[in-house]
N, C-alpha and C positions, 0 to 999 in steps of 0.2 A: 217441364223439365228445365233445370238451370244448367248453364254452362260454367264450369269452373276454369278460370284462366290462371295459368301459372305466371306469377309475377317474375319480372326480370331481376336478377340479383343486382343489388347496389354495389358500387365500388366504395371501399372504406380505406382511407389512408391513415396509418398509424405511424406517426413521425416521432421517433424516439431520440432523446438527447437532452442536454441542458445548455442554455445559453451562458451559464456561469463558467463553462470550460470551452474555449474557442473551438478546439478540434472536435468536440462532441456536440456542437451546435448545428450541424448540418440538418438533422431531422426537424427541429423546431423552426429553423429558418424556412425550410421547404413547406412545413405546415402553414406558417403565417402567409407565405406567398400564395399558396393554394386558396386560402380563405379570401385574401385580397382579390384574387383573380375571379372569385365567385364560381369555382368549379361545381359541377353537378355531381357531388360526391360527399360523403361524410369525411371529415377531417378531424383527427384527434392528435394533439401534440403541436403546440405553437410556442412562440417566444414568450407569450404571457401565461400559457398554461402547459408547461412541458410534461412529457412522460419520461420519467427517470426510473432507475432501478428501484427506487424507494416507493413509487406508486404504481409501478407496472402491474402488480397483482390485481388492483382495482379495475384496471382497464381490461385485463384478461377476462374478469368476471362479466364486466359490462358487454364486452364483445360477444361472449358466449351467450348472453342473455338476449341482446338486441340485434345482433348481426349474424345469426345462424343462417347459413346458406348464401351470405353475401361474399364478394371477393375482397379479401383483406390483403392490402399491399403494405408491407412493413418497410419503413425507410430508416436507415441508421447509418451513422459513421462507423467505420471499421478499420482495422489494421490488416495489412497484407504484406506481400513480398515488396521489396524495394522497387522493383521494376513496375509494380502495379499502382504505386502511389499517384493519386490524381485521377484514377479511372473510376468509372461507375460500372458496376456489374449487377446483372439481374440473376436471380435464381428461383427455381421452383421450390415450394414448400416453406417459404418464409425464412426468417432469420432467428438466431439466438442472440437476443439483446444482452448487453452488459459484459461482453467478452474482454474489453480492455480493463475491467475492474476485477478480472479473475473470477467472475461468477459464472456458474454453469446453469443456464436457464433453459427451459423448454422452448422449442421453436414457436414462433408466433407468425401467423399469416399464411396466406396461400402463395404469394409472390414476395420476394425479398429484393429490395434495392439497396445495394451496398455502395457507399461513397468511401473509397479507400484513402484515408487521410494521413496514415503513418505506417511505419514498419513494425511488423509483429516480432520485434526483438527488443531486448532491454526493457526500460521502464516505459510501458505504453501510456500510463496515466500522465507521466511527465511530457511525453510527446504531444498528447492532446492538449495539455495546458499551455504549451509554448508554440502551438501551431500558428502559422501565419494567418492573420485575419483575412487578407485579400485572397489567399489561396482557398480558404474555407468558404468564403462568399462565392467565389467562382464555381467551385464544385457543387455548392448548393444550388446555384443557378442552373447548372447542367441537369441535376436531379429533378428540379422543378420543371424544366422543359420536357423531360422524359415522362413525368407524371401528368403534365398538361396534355401531352400527345395521347396518352393512354385514355384520358377522359374524353377526348374528341373522337376516338375510334369506337 
């Protein structure tokens, strides 16, 4: 008689954004840092290979095919209330990527990590384009620390 062992789900980080737009670069910055740190997790979306609204559909298919049953953590920059700018928020059920581009997409992931980089008023794309580089780097560092702590537990 053989014993079937249930494998432990892997952690998968899906870091969304583009380094071409400073305010939208939080995800790929975090992805690159996670790779450099050698985390014991799958990491998709880096400064060299970003996940954007243009290629997100391919990653959705790949995640459905290869990571069924794994814990998917979606990381993205987002817009929020003025009082929340600079904060990092976690949410169950993943995130809806590409909100600043006025696209309505399906949720992605089991857990969402939102780095709030601007106000959800006015021209959100312009806010992302003119975001302060040092501010974005700092919030990406905070998200990286949260992700790193999650890998250790």
